[in-house]
C-alpha positions in Angstrom: 10.8 37.1 234.5 10.8 35.4 231.0 9.9 37.5 228.1 9.1 36.3 224.1 9.4 38.6 221.0 6.8 39.9 219.1 6.5 38.3 215.3 4.7 40.4 212.9 2.4 37.2 211.6 3.0 35.2 215.1 2.7 37.4 217.7 3.4 36.8 221.2 3.5 38.2 224.6 6.8 38.8 226.2 5.8 39.1 229.9 5.2 35.5 231.4 4.1 36.4 234.8 2.9 33.7 237.7 -0.3 35.1 239.0 -0.3 32.5 241.7 2.8 33.8 242.6 2.0 37.5 242.6 -1.1 36.8 244.3 0.4 34.7 247.2 3.2 37.7 247.4 0.8 40.4 247.9 -1.1 38.5 250.3 2.7 38.0 252.5 4.9 40.7 253.7 7.7 40.8 251.2 7.7 41.0 247.8 9.5 41.9 244.9 12.1 44.4 244.7 11.6 47.6 243.0 13.9 46.9 240.6 12.1 43.4 239.4 8.7 45.2 239.7 9.7 48.5 237.6 11.2 45.8 234.9 7.9 43.7 234.6 6.0 47.0 234.3 8.0 47.6 231.4 7.9 44.7 229.5 4.2 44.7 230.1 3.5 48.1 228.7 5.4 47.2 225.7 3.1 44.2 225.1 0.0 46.0 225.6 1.2 48.4 223.0 2.2 45.2 220.9 -1.6 44.1 221.5 -3.0 47.0 220.7 -0.6 47.7 217.1 -1.5 43.7 216.6 -5.4 44.6 216.9 -5.0 47.4 214.7 -2.8 45.4 212.2 -6.2 42.3 212.8 -8.5 45.1 212.2 -7.2 46.4 209.0 -7.1 42.6 207.8 -10.2 41.8 208.6 -11.9 45.1 206.8 -9.4 44.2 203.6 -10.5 40.5 203.6 -14.5 42.2 204.1 -13.8 44.0 200.9 -12.5 40.8 198.9 -16.1 39.0 200.2 -17.7 41.9 198.9 -16.0 42.3 195.5 -16.0 37.9 195.3 -20.3 38.6 196.2 -20.2 41.1 193.7 -18.2 39.2 190.7 -20.6 36.6 191.7 -23.7 38.3 191.3 -22.6 39.8 187.8 -21.7 36.5 186.9 -25.3 35.0 187.8 -26.7 38.0 185.8 -24.6 37.1 182.8 -25.4 33.5 183.0 -28.9 34.4 183.0 -28.9 36.8 180.2 -26.9 34.4 178.1 -29.5 32.1 179.1 -32.3 34.2 177.9 -30.4 34.7 174.4 -31.2 30.9 174.1 -35.2 31.5 175.6 -37.5 30.4 172.5 -39.4 33.7 172.9 -36.5 35.9 171.2 -37.0 33.4 168.2 -40.4 34.4 168.0 -41.7 36.2 164.7 -42.3 39.3 165.1 -46.2 38.2 164.1 -46.2 35.7 167.1 -45.1 38.2 169.5 -47.5 40.7 168.6 -50.6 38.3 168.8 -49.4 37.6 172.5 -48.9 41.3 173.5 -52.6 41.8 171.7 -53.6 39.1 174.5 -51.9 40.1 177.3 -52.7 44.3 177.0 -56.4 44.6 177.7 -57.6 48.0 178.9 -55.0 50.1 179.8 -56.3 51.9 183.2 -54.1 55.6 182.7 -55.5 57.2 186.0 -54.0 54.4 188.5 -50.7 54.5 189.8 -49.5 51.3 189.2 -47.9 50.5 186.3 -49.7 47.0 186.3 -52.7 48.4 185.2 -51.2 49.6 182.0 -50.1 46.4 180.6 -48.8 48.2 177.1 -46.4 50.3 179.1 -45.2 47.8 180.8 -44.6 45.5 178.1 -42.8 48.7 176.1 -40.2 48.8 179.1 -39.3 45.2 179.1 -36.3 45.6 175.9 -35.6 47.4 172.8 -37.0 44.8 170.8 -40.7 44.6 172.6 -40.4 48.6 172.9 -40.3 48.8 169.1 -42.7 46.0 168.6 -45.1 48.0 171.0 -44.4 51.3 169.2 -45.1 49.9 165.8 -48.4 48.2 166.8 -50.5 51.2 167.6 -54.0 48.9 168.8 -52.1 48.2 171.7 -52.4 51.6 173.3 -56.1 52.4 172.0 -57.9 50.8 175.0 -58.3 53.5 177.4 -60.0 53.3 181.2 -60.1 56.3 183.0 -61.4 56.8 186.2 -61.9 60.5 187.1 -63.2 60.0 190.7 -59.7 59.2 191.9 -58.0 61.4 189.8 -56.2 64.5 191.8 -56.0 67.6 190.0 -52.0 67.4 189.9 -52.1 63.9 188.6 -50.2 63.9 185.3 -52.7 61.9 183.5 -52.9 64.0 180.6 -49.7 63.9 179.7 -50.5 60.0 180.2 -53.9 60.5 177.9 -52.1 62.4 175.0 -49.0 59.7 175.0 -51.8 57.0 174.5 -53.6 58.4 171.7 -50.4 59.6 169.5 -48.7 56.3 169.7 -52.5 54.5 168.8 -52.1 56.8 165.6 -54.8 56.0 163.7 -56.2 53.0 165.1 -59.9 53.0 166.5 -60.1 53.9 170.2 -61.9 52.0 173.1 -62.7 54.5 175.9 -64.1 53.5 179.4 -65.0 56.4 181.6 -66.2 56.4 185.3 -66.8 59.4 187.6 -67.5 61.7 189.2 -69.0 60.0 191.6 -72.4 61.2 193.9 -73.7 63.3 190.5 -70.7 65.7 191.2 -70.1 68.5 188.3 -67.0 67.7 186.5 -63.8 69.8 188.0 -61.8 71.8 185.2 -59.3 68.8 185.0 -62.0 66.4 184.3 -62.8 68.8 181.6 -59.7 68.5 180.2 -59.5 65.2 180.3 -63.0 65.2 177.6 -61.7 67.8 175.9 -58.7 65.8 174.9 -60.8 62.2 174.4 -63.3 64.3 172.5 -60.1 65.9 170.1 -60.4 62.3 168.6 -64.0 61.5 168.1 -63.3 60.4 165.0 -61.4 57.0 165.8 -64.0 56.4 168.6 -64.9 52.6 168.1 -66.2 51.9 171.6 -67.4 54.3 174.0 -68.2 53.8 177.8 -69.6 56.3 180.0 -70.7 55.7 183.4 -71.4 58.8 184.9 -74.1 60.9 182.8 -72.8 63.9 183.7 -69.3 62.8 181.8 -71.7 62.1 178.7 -73.0 65.5 178.7 -69.6 66.9 179.2 -68.3 64.9 175.8 -72.0 65.5 173.5 -70.8 69.4 174.6 -68.2 69.6 172.8 -69.7 68.6 170.1 -67.9 66.0 168.6 -68.4 64.6 165.1 -67.5 62.6 162.2 -68.1 59.6 164.3 -67.5 56.9 161.4 -65.9 54.3 163.4 -68.3 54.5 166.7 -69.3 50.5 166.6 -70.5 50.4 170.4 -72.1 53.1 173.2 -72.3 52.3 176.4 -74.0 54.8 178.5 -75.8 52.2 180.8 -76.7 55.2 183.6 -78.1 57.8 181.2 -81.7 58.6 181.1 -81.6 60.8 177.7 -84.8 63.3 177.3 -82.9 65.6 174.6 -83.1 63.9 171.0 -80.0 66.1 169.8 -77.8 64.3 172.1 -78.1 60.9 169.8 -78.7 63.0 166.4 -74.9 63.1 166.3 -74.9 59.3 166.1 -77.3 59.2 162.6 -74.1 58.0 160.4 -72.1 56.1 163.2 -71.9 52.3 162.4 -73.3 51.4 166.2 -73.9 47.8 166.4 -74.4 47.8 170.4 -76.0 50.2 172.6 -76.9 50.2 176.6 -78.7 52.3 178.0 -80.9 53.2 181.3 -83.6 53.9 179.5 -85.2 54.7 176.0 -87.5 58.2 176.2 -89.5 59.1 173.2 -87.3 61.8 172.5 -84.8 59.3 171.9 -86.4 56.7 170.2 -87.8 60.0 167.5 -84.0 60.8 167.3 -82.1 60.1 164.1 -80.1 57.4 165.8 -79.6 54.2 164.0 -82.3 52.1 165.1 -82.3 49.6 162.3 -78.6 48.6 162.6 -78.7 47.7 166.2 -77.7 44.2 166.8 -77.2 44.5 171.0 -79.5 46.1 173.1 -78.9 46.6 176.9 -81.5 48.6 178.6 -83.2 49.5 181.8 -86.3 51.2 182.0 -88.8 50.0 179.3 -91.7 51.2 179.7 -94.4 52.5 176.8 -93.1 52.3 173.0 -90.9 49.3 174.2 -92.5 47.5 171.4 -92.1 50.3 168.8 -88.4 50.3 169.5 -88.0 46.4 169.3 -89.7 46.1 166.1 -87.8 49.4 164.8 -84.7 47.5 166.0 -85.3 44.8 163.1 -81.9 43.2 163.1 -81.3 42.8 167.1 -79.8 39.4 168.1 -78.9 40.4 171.4 -81.2 42.0 174.2 -80.4 42.3 177.7 -83.1 43.8 180.1 -82.3 45.2 183.7 -85.0 45.1 186.6 -85.3 48.4 188.0 -87.8 50.7 190.0 -89.7 52.8 188.0 -92.5 53.3 185.7 -94.5 49.9 184.8 -93.3 47.7 182.1 -94.4 47.3 178.4 -97.5 45.3 178.3 -97.9 45.2 173.9 -96.8 42.2 172.5 -93.4 42.6 170.8 -92.3 40.1 168.1 -88.4 39.9 167.8 -87.5 37.5 165.0 -83.8 37.8 164.6 -83.5 37.4 168.6 -80.7 34.6 169.2 -79.7 36.1 173.1 -82.1 37.4 176.3 -80.6 38.3 178.8 -83.0 39.4 182.2 -81.0 40.5 185.3 -83.6 40.7 187.7 -84.1 42.8 190.8 -86.2 43.2 193.9 -88.5 46.2 193.0 -91.9 47.8 194.7 -93.2 47.3 190.8 -96.6 44.8 190.8 -95.0 42.9 188.7 -91.9 41.4 187.9 -89.7 42.3 185.1 -89.4 38.2 184.1 -93.4 38.1 184.5 -93.8 41.0 181.9 -90.9 40.1 179.4 -92.1 36.4 178.8 -95.4 37.4 178.6 -95.4 40.1 175.8 -92.3 39.1 173.8 -92.0 36.5 171.0 -88.4 35.1 169.8 -88.8 32.8 167.2 -85.1 32.5 166.7 -83.9 32.3 170.3 -81.2 29.9 171.1 -79.7 31.7 174.5 -82.0 32.3 177.8 -79.8 33.9 180.6 -81.4 34.9 184.1 -79.6 36.3 186.9 -80.1 38.2 189.9 -78.8 41.8 190.0 -75.7 42.5 192.4 -76.7 45.7 193.4 -79.9 44.0 196.1 -79.9 42.1 198.8 -82.0 39.0 197.3 -84.2 38.4 194.6 -87.5 37.0 196.4 -90.2 36.8 193.6 -91.8 34.0 192.7 -90.9 32.0 189.7 -93.1 33.1 186.4 -93.6 29.5 185.5 -97.2 30.0 183.5 -95.6 33.1 181.6 -92.2 31.2 180.8 -94.1 28.2 179.7 -96.2 30.9 177.7 -93.6 32.2 176.1 -91.7 28.9 175.2 -94.9 27.8 173.7 -95.7 31.0 171.6 -91.6 31.4 170.1 -91.4 27.5 169.2 -87.5 28.2 169.6 -84.5 25.4 170.0 -82.7 26.9 172.9 -79.5 25.1 173.4 -78.3 27.4 176.6 -80.3 28.5 179.9 -78.6 29.8 182.6 -79.7 31.1 185.7 -78.2 32.4 188.5 -79.3 33.5 192.2 -83.0 32.3 191.4 -85.1 31.6 194.2 -86.3 28.0 192.5 -87.7 24.9 193.3 -86.0 21.3 191.4 -89.6 20.6 190.6 -90.4 24.2 188.5 -86.7 23.4 187.1 -87.5 20.4 185.8 -90.6 21.1 184.5 -89.0 23.2 182.1 -86.1 21.2 181.3 -88.8 18.7 180.1 -89.9 21.2 177.9 -86.4 22.1 176.3 -85.0 18.9 174.0 -82.5 21.0 172.1 -81.1 22.1 175.3 -76.8 21.7 174.9 -75.5 23.7 177.6 -76.8 24.6 180.8 -75.9 26.6 183.9 -77.5 26.9 187.4 -76.2 28.7 189.8 -78.0 29.0 193.6 -75.0 30.7 195.4 -76.7 33.7 195.9 -80.3 33.2 195.9 -82.5 34.0 199.2 -82.7 30.8 200.8 -85.9 32.7 203.1 -87.9 34.0 200.3 -90.0 30.6 200.6 -89.6 27.6 202.5 -91.1 26.1 199.1 -88.4 27.5 197.2 -84.9 25.8 198.3 -82.3 25.4 195.9 -82.9 23.6 193.0 -79.8 21.6 193.0 -81.0 18.5 194.8 -81.3 14.8 194.6 -84.3 15.0 192.7 -82.8 17.0 190.0 -79.7 14.8 189.8 -81.4 11.8 189.6 -83.6 13.1 186.7 -80.6 14.2 184.4 -79.8 10.4 184.6 -79.4 8.4 181.7 -81.2 5.7 183.3 -83.7 7.7 185.7 -85.0 5.8 188.9 -88.5 5.2 187.4 -89.3 4.5 191.4 -88.6 7.6 192.3 -88.6 10.2 189.0 -91.7 10.4 187.1 -90.4 10.4 183.6 -89.8 8.3 181.1 -86.4 9.1 179.8 -83.5 11.3 181.1 -83.9 15.6 180.7 -82.1 17.5 178.3 -80.8 14.4 176.3 -78.6 16.3 174.0 -76.8 18.1 176.6 -73.0 18.5 176.2 -72.2 20.5 179.0 -73.5 21.3 182.8 -72.4 24.1 185.0 -73.6 23.8 188.8 -72.7 26.2 191.4 -74.0 24.7 195.4 -74.0 27.0 198.4 -75.7 24.0 200.5 -73.8 21.8 202.8 -75.9 18.1 201.5 -74.5 18.2 198.0 -75.7 14.9 196.8 -71.7 13.6 195.9 -72.5 10.2 195.0 -75.4 10.6 192.4 -73.8 13.2 191.1 -71.1 11.1 189.9 -73.1 8.5 189.4 -75.4 11.0 186.9 -71.9 12.1 184.9 -71.1 8.6 184.6 -74.0 7.7 182.9 -74.0 10.2 180.1 -70.3 9.3 179.1 -70.6 7.4 175.7 -67.3 6.2 175.3 -68.3 4.5 171.7 -69.1 7.8 170.6 -66.3 10.2 171.5 -66.2 13.6 169.5 -62.8 15.1 168.1 -62.9 18.3 169.7 -65.0 21.0 171.8 -68.1 21.8 169.3 -71.6 20.4 168.3 -71.8 16.8 167.8 -72.2 15.3 164.4 -75.9 13.9 163.9 -74.8 10.5 163.2 -73.4 10.4 167.0 -74.8 13.3 168.8 -77.5 10.7 170.1 -76.9 7.1 171.1 -79.7 4.9 170.1 -79.1 2.5 172.8 -79.3 4.7 175.3 -81.1 8.3 173.8 -79.1 10.3 175.4 -75.4 12.7 174.0 -72.2 12.4 175.7 -71.7 14.4 178.3 -68.3 16.4 177.1 -67.9 19.5 180.1 -68.7 19.0 183.7 -68.3 22.1 186.0 -69.1 21.9 190.0 -68.3 24.4 192.6 -69.5 23.8 196.3 -69.3 26.9 198.3 -69.8 25.4 201.6 -68.7 21.9 201.5 -65.7 20.1 201.7 -65.3 17.1 198.6 -65.0 13.6 199.3 -62.2 12.8 196.9 -62.5 9.7 197.1 -66.3 10.0 195.5 -65.2 11.8 192.6 -62.4 9.1 191.9 -64.6 7.9 188.6 -64.5 11.6 187.7 -60.2 11.3 187.2 -60.9 8.6 184.6 -63.5 10.1 182.3 -61.2 13.6 182.5 -58.5 11.1 181.2 -61.0 9.8 178.7 -61.7 13.3 177.3 -64.3 15.0 179.3 -63.5 18.3 180.8 -64.1 17.8 184.6 -63.5 20.8 186.9 -64.6 20.3 190.6 -64.0 22.6 193.2 -65.0 22.7 197.0 -65.2 25.7 199.8 -61.4 25.0 200.6 -60.3 25.6 196.4 -59.8 21.7 196.7 -59.7 20.8 192.8 -59.5 17.7 191.0 
């Protein structure tokens, strides 16, 4: 048998065995001699040893090459990181002056929910961990650390929230503080770790600027700590609190409070030392006896929000609110004989009103009250205001009632109609107000054969926002209506009130519509139908159209 030598780098088998001949001899009676067989076995054993050695050598080489590959990959990764860092050194944001960067931080860092386990809910803490420069900037701007939200109902006793709260209080320095506090829920008394938080919050009461407490017992715990020197408090939101102790509100006597949100205003609260005369914003749910006195005492009131809840009957005495500019009604289906809208429109006079916002509450399955047509018309006639903004959301309302209302509001600039949560089963006569009849009535050139109006509704309208939950929206009529209100010869500069000279086209009689938002909740848009809207957008109109599949133009 011929043999071959094994090289270090060129390994070859020594044995050269003819397997065909070997099998043939195994079938015959005669085979190799013992000496030949012994020699062949010796060569094979040496070849096996050499094979094992070569396998070990190659395996070692493979491991070495794998390590070389890892080193190369690690070197490549570090080079890519180095490249990214070098590119970051050229980033324009590094060239921003710190004043501009702090403005960006202030915009990005809203409320910090320090009870959350997610760092993303604490934007100030997240930003301060990006780099040394950002950390120093964040620490040098105390207002970023002054907006704090605490959800007590989700805070376990062993969670290190107190250390976080103390950190935010320390880094906010002397900045005015904003606190938003929720829970514990279900009327449970605050636990010891909750009271420890209240103690830490009350220790900085001299810096409270905006205080929101959604749980009455938490507010009681804060009041029990006797916070004083509330000389910076401007906003007080205790929207779930019914207070019948005047002493609880006497402590706000010297506070510059401008905005108050409360569940109910009791007689004791009205007779307290609370600074009613300086209020400009008021949000209240229960508004029975004494509401007239309260409104008259709040002589500087410019914004009023009334929430509809079950309870006592509403106030009936007529009240004049001379400076009120914004009236918001949050309506709910209650067991009371009269709706809040009916009572408010019948008993209030607001000569300075510019914005009327009517919306059904999300806390109820559906609002089914009849539209207060007569009382609203009386309110408009009695107040003689120049309304510029009207928003109606989730309220059952017929198109004819809406058209009738718009006829009485010639100064309207901004209109929002949302039927997405309105109760369709309230009455067969009150479908969605967003109908072809309404669309045609808003047309700059209304069809006299189908619409009994001499001119377009809301001739000064500048922005229109519609949210439609049906599946039969008149897309072609809508596009035609919007196009009819575009006056290319009187394009304004920027987005703001048009000048008297260009606000109305003398030939058409309507103002240039400058913003349109349409949301189709249950309908897919026909993109071809809306093609003219793209030209209007390029010409300067703000156009937003979104359908049920989030398709947007």
